[in-house]
N, C-alpha and C positions, 0 to 999 in steps of 0.2 A: 504494500500500500504506500504510494508515494507520500512523503512528508510525515509518515507516522512517527518517525523518530523525533522530528522537530516538534510535533504537536504533543508528544507525551510529556507528562510532568517529570521534573528532574529528581534524581536521587539526592538523599541527604549528603552534604559534603562534610564528612568527618575530617577532623584535623589529621595530618599525615603522621599517624602513630602506628605502632605495631598492631597487627591483628590480634595479638595477645591481649591488648587492652580491651578491644571489643569482645573478645572471648570471655574475659572476666566479667564484663557487664552482662553478657548473655547467661553465663553460669549462675552468678549471684541473682540476676533478675528472675530466672526461671525458679531458682530455689525459693526466693521470697514470694513470688506471685503464685507459686503452686502450693507450698506448704502452709502459708498463712491464710488460705481461703477458709471461710466458714464451712465449706463443703469438703475440706480435707482434714487438717488437724483439729478443727472445731467440730467435725461431723459426729464422731463417736460420743463426745460429751453432750452434744445437742440431742443426738438420738436417745441417749440414756435419759435425759430430762424429759423429752417428749414421750418416750415409751413408758418409763417407770414412775414418773411424777405426774405427768399430765394425761397419761393413758389414752393416747390418740390411736386411731385406726391406721392400718397400713397405707390407705390412700391419703389420709391426712399427713402421715409421716413423710411419704414421698413428695406430696404437694408442697410441704414446707421447704424442701431443698430445691424443688423446681422454682418456687416463687422467690426464694432468697437469691437465686441465680439470675433473676430477671435482667440485671445490668449486663450480664455476659451475653445475652441474646441480642442486645442492642450495641454490641461491641463495634460494629461498623461506624457508628456515629463517632466513637472515640478515634477510629481509624482516619476518617476524613478530617476530624479536628486536628490531629497531630500531623497529618500529611500536608494539609492546605492552609492551616492557620498557625503560623509561627508564634511562639510565646516567648517574649523577650528576645526575639531574634533567633530562636532555635526551634527545630521541629521535634526534637527528642529530649534533649537534656533537661530543660526546665519543666516540661510536663512530668518527667519521671521524678525529679526532685520534689516538686510540690505535691504530686499525687501520693508519693511515699509518706511524706509528713502527715497528710490528711488521713491516710490509712492507719497509721500508728495512733493518731488521736481518736479515730473512730473505734478501734479495738478497745482502747482504754475506756471510752464512754460506754461500750457495750457491757462492761463489767457491772455497771450501775443500772442496767435496764431490768425492769421487773421480769421475773421468770414466768411469763405467760406466753402463749403461742404467738399472739400478735406482737407483743413487745419484742420478743427475741427475733421474730421475722423481720420487723422494721429495722432493727439494729443491724442485722446481717445484710440487708439490702444496702444500707448506707455504706458499710464496709466494702461491699462488692463494687459499688459505684467507683470508688477511688482505685480499687485493685484492678479494675478493667482498664483504666488509663495506664497504669503501670505495665500491665501485661501487653497492651497494644504497642507500647514503645519498645519493649523487649522483643516482641515478635517481629516488628518491622526491622529492627536492627539485625536480627537473625537472617531474615530474608535478604536484606541488602548485602550483608557480608557473604552469605551463601551464594548468591547470584554473581557477585563480583569475582569470586575465586573458583566457581564451579564446584561447590561443596554443599549443596542444599541437603543431600542425603546424609552426609557426615554430621552436619550441624543439626539436622532433625534428629539423628541418632543421639547426638550430644544432649539435645533437649530432653529426649526420653530417658537418657542415662541419668540426668539430674533428677527427672521426675521419679524414676525408679528409686534413686537414692532417697528422695523425699518419702516415698512409700516405706522404705526401710526404716527411716527415722520416725515417720509418722505413727506407725503401728504401735510400738511399745509406749511412746510418749502419750499418744491419744488414749491408750488403754489406762495408763496411770492417771491421767487427768479425769477421765470418765469415772474411774473408781473412787477418786478423791471427793467428787461431788462439789468441789470448789470451782465454780465457773469463772470467778474473778482471776484465778491463776491461769485458766485456759486463755482468757482474754489477754493477760499480761504476756504470756509466752508467745502468742501470735503477734502481738505488737512488737516484741523484740525481734522476731524473725523477719517481719516486714521491714524493720529498720535496717537490716543488714545490707540492703542494696544501696542505701543512701550514701555512705562514704565511698563506695566503689564507683557509683555514678558521678559523684562530685569530683573525684580525681581522674577518672579514666574515660568518661563519656564526654569528649570534647568535640564541639562542632564549630565549623566556620559560620559566622553569623549570616543569616538570611536577610537580605535587604529587599523586603516586599512592601510596596506601597499599599495603602489601605484599599485603593480602588482595584488592586490586582488580586486581593484575597479571595473574593467571591469568584473571580475569573478562574483562579487556581482550583477552587473547589468544583466549579462547573466542569473544568477540563478533566479532573480526576474521575468524575462520574461518567463522562463520555468514554474515557478509556476503559473503565470497568464494564460498562454496558456493552461495549464492542468486543470484549475479550471472550471469544468462544471457548477457549481452553479453560478459563476461570469458571464459567457457568457449567460446563460439563463436569469439571472437578467438583464443584459444589453439589451438583445433583448426585454424583456417584457416592460422595462421602455421606450425604444425607440418607441415601438408600442403605448404605452399610449399617449405619447406626439406628435405622428405623426398624428395630426388632423389639418385641416385648421384653422389657428389661426385668431383671429379678434381683437387683441390688438390695432394695428394701425388703422384699420377701426373704432373701437370704439372711439378712441381719436378724429378722424376726425368727427365722428358723434356728439360727445360732443361739440367740438369747432366750427365746421362750420355749422352743421345743427341745433343743439339745442341751440347754442349761449351761452353755459355755460362759465363763466369766468375762466381764468387760476387758480385763487385762489380757486374757487369752485371745479374745477376738482381735484386740489391738496387735498382739504379738504375731498374728498371722501375717501382718504386713512385713515382718522381717523376711519370711520365706518368699513372699511375693516380690519384695524389693530386690533381694539377691537374684532371683530368677530374671527379673526385669533388667537388672544391670548387665547380666551375661547376654541376654537377648539383644539389648540395644548395642552392645559392643559388637556382637556378631553381625548385626545389620550394617554397621559402619564399615566392616571388612568386606562383606558380600556385595554392597552396593557399588564398590569400585570395580567389581568383576562381572556383575549381573545387571541387567536392565531393571528399571523400576517395574516394568510389566511382570517380569519373573518374580520379583519380590512381593508384588501384590498377590499373585497366584499362591505363593508359598504362605504368606501371612494370613490371608483370608481363609484359605483352605484348611490349614492346620488350626486356625482359631476356631472354625466351626466345629471341627472334630473334637477339640479339647473342651469345648463347652459341654459336650455330652458326659464328661467325667463328673459333672455336678449332680448327675443322677444318683451317684454313690456317696453323696455328702451326708453321712449318717453318724459321724463321730469326730473326736478330736484328731485322731491319726489321719483319717481320710481328709479332714479339713486342711491339714498341713500340706499333704501331697497334692490335693486338687487345686488349692490356691497357688502353689508354686508353679505347677504346669500351666494353669490358666494364665498366669502373669507372663510366663515365658513365651508362649505362642501368641497371646494377645498383644504383647509388646511389638512383635514383628509386624503384625497387621497395623497397629497404631502408628508406628514409625513410618511405614510405607505410605499411609494415608497423609501423614504430616509432610512427608517428602513431596507427595503429589500436590499438596496444597501450596508448598513453597515454589515448586516449579510452575504452577498454574498462575501465580500472582504476577500481574504486569509490573514492569519496572516503573518506578516513580510513584506507584500506588501501594507500596508495601504494607503500610499500616491499614489502609482500607481493605485491600484485597485479601490479605491474610486473616484479618479479623472477621471479615464477612464469612469466610470458609469456616473458621473456628466457631463462630456464632451459630451457624447451622448445625455443626457437630454438637455443641453444647445443648442446643434446643432439642435435638433428636434424642440425645443421650438421657437427659433428665425427663423429657416428656414421655419417653417410652417406659421409664421406671414407674411413672404414674399409671400407665396402661397396665403394666405387670402387677402393680399393687392393687389396682381396681379389679383385675381378674382374680387375684388372691382373695379379696373381700367377697367376690362372687363364688367362692369355694372351688376355684380351679386349683388343682394340685400343683405343688412345687415342680414335680417332674414334667407336667404339661407345659409349664413356662420355659423350662430348659429345652424341651423339644421344639417349641415355637421359635425360640431365640436362635438355636442352631440351624433350623430349617430356613429361616429368612436370610441368614448369613450366607448359606450355600447358594441361594438364588443370585446374590451379588457377583459370584464368580463368573456367571455367564454374561455379565455386563462389561467385563474388563475389555473385550475386543472393541467396544465402541469408543473407548478413550482415545484422545488424539495421538496419532502415531508420533508426532514431533516431540511429545513428552514421553511416551512409553518406551521408545528405543534408547533413551539416554541413560548413561551411568554417571557417577559423580565426577569423572574426569572430563565430562562433556560440558560445554557452556550452555547456559540457559537459552531458550529461544529468544530471538530479538523481538522488540515490541511489535514490529511489523508482522511477524509470524504469529505472535500471541493474539493479535487483534484481527479476527477473521471478518 
């Protein structure tokens, strides 16, 4: 398409520093924006309060986490905000610094919220508003760095490697926090974790100032939207990722099975994250090695296929020993599929629209993931068995395998050593 390069928005101009500096921002950013979410380190303590103190139903329990994640479904607005509207002359740095400070303050305030369903829900939504901005900046930095050096697969694996490390840390800590019953401690720990990115961003996330006149700001936003709407690769990637996650979830029914039926302690439930985290670390590293030799098409087939089969192991989730084995294998195979989809998302994102494009894809992923958990919980409240939810989840995942051939060939045949498609190729 003639003139596509000229019309496309420009990348962020980071100061000429080592990629190690951006790598540190990505690592600490993923750590802070993953672990400190109410849906992660705060989830088990909140589930314990809602289940054992407020005695909510499975649907109400899953709805709580769906609703508290509302800001994550509107993440594209944070994307276009950071891409097109510079703050104090930067597209990334000041957004991350300010949002981090507000996240820390919001977690501290959540310690004083009344322990009611609506009170906790509102507080968690406020925390997530600022965490979404933090996450958007980190994701955009990852995409820009990955496309620049042809390493979207390895950086996506790095993202999942850190996320699996968070799972490893999250499990036992969340179990201890849930068992303590002191939610103020939970809020304080999350505030401290969110704060960890602030000094790293202050010293290492350096940008050349963006000199944008006020009258050009809306023009930049308009141009961003045009590039996004014309990107055939992006929309196909979004549709594929949505279909993968659109399967009846059983996260909440699994927790209720663990706690109410199998009588596993909160600490043991949390400790399961150790085994899942270790398996995820190994799997993420394996992906980073394989993606340099195999195309992303092959990795999608491997990840989605093995992920569907590994889901069937949950049919045998009947005790503590089985729980350890099943959680570990589920995390191992599920991580390959997750990283492959994140890699697809990064490759599908048009240059210059990293914040908006990547956040749009992840918003669809989050919406499908938490929305289908409500579906699974609703089916449980309608007396569907746990095994039937497992079969439905695995079956719908298998269907996605047959859709891989429709993905754009320009993306599917690439490995990590290959450059990302040029903007003219990405916009069909």
